[in-house]
Structure formats: structure tokens, C-alpha cells
N, C-alpha and C positions, 0 to 999 in steps of 0.2 A: 439513516433520515428518513423521517413522516413524508404520506406519498404529497402534501402539500408541497413540499418544501421542493422534490423529485419531480414535481410539474413547475415549478421555478425557473418561467424564463432566463432569469439571472443564473441561479442554479445548474442549470446548464451550459448555459457559457460560462464558467467557469471550468466545469467537468470536461469540456471541451480543451479549452485554453491552458488548467492542468494536466490531460491526457501524457501528452510526454515526455512532461518534468517529471510527473511520476513514472513512466514505464522506464525512463535514465535513472533514477536512484535506488528502480527498486532493481534492479538488471546489474547495478555493481553492487548492490548487497549480495544478488544472486554469484557474483562470480566467485573460482575455488568448490563453490558446492557440487554436492555431484545429485543432476539429471532423476527425477522418477523416469522411468520406461515410460508408462500412460502419458507425460507430458510435454517431455523433455527439458521439462524448471525444476531447480529440487523446491526439496515440502516444506511448507509455508508459503510457497512464490505471490501466488496468488490468494492469500486472505491477508498481504503483509501490502500486496495492491488497495487492496480493498478497504486496508485502516485509515491507508496515508491517504486515499483518495476523501474519503470520508471525517479526516477530520483536517486536512485544509480544508475541504468547502465548509466545515462549522466551523471552523477557528481562522481565518482567515490568512493563516502563519502556518508555515513548514514546523514540525514536530522539537523538545530537543531531546537531549539526555533518552534514557535507556524508558524503551514505555516497554512490558510485555504485549507479549500478541498471546488472543484465546487460543481455546482448544477450537480444533477446528474437524473436519470430518472430511475426508479425500468421495471422490466420485463414488469409490463402491462401499464409500460408508466403513471406512476405517476413519477409528482415530485418530486424528494428530495432534504429537503434545504441546502447549504452549511451548515456547519463545525467548529471551530476550529482546532485543534488539539495542544499538544506539546509532540513534538520530547522530546524532553529532559524527559521529565516524563516517558513517555511510552519503550525508548529506554535505559536511567540508563545506562549501562559500558558495555554495547552491542555492541561487532566492528567487522567490516568485515572483511568475512576469506579472505585467500590469496590465 
């Protein structure tokens, strides 16, 4: 998301509106996955959180189907591999609030 979009009051409002929904979805994805000692969250948790929020803000819908999460770097600059996320299975019947 570009600087202009970040400063957009409507984008800020939507981000606040969607934050708990995104957290609910990602927390559901995280169930049963081993947590990292450094964060207490599974590898990819924050990448998925950011990806999902950006996707919703950009498209105004929840993602469907399987999406690849890009490679990332942890706080120690270690490479974290890409992984696939099946949004149909983790979103279920959840919908965006108005």
C-alpha cells in the first residue's frame, strides 16, 4: 500500500474495523502449529496477518482459494520459506463487517 493510501482516512477506518477479524482468521490458522520461541506465534503468522489485511484493504473482499505467502525474514534476518494458505478452509463462513 502506498503512502497516499496509508494516509487515507477511509483506509485507516477500514483497518481499524478489520483488525479483529484478521486476527481471528490468522489465530484460527495458527491453531496446532508450533510457536516460535522468539514470538510465541508460528512461523509466518505476521506475514499472513499483513498479507490478509492488505488484501482486504486493496480488494474490499476476503480472499478465496489457495494463496502463496511470500518468503520473509524473521527479526534475526533469517529466511522464512514461502507457504500456501487455503483461505476457504480458514475463513469458512466469516464475512467482512459493513
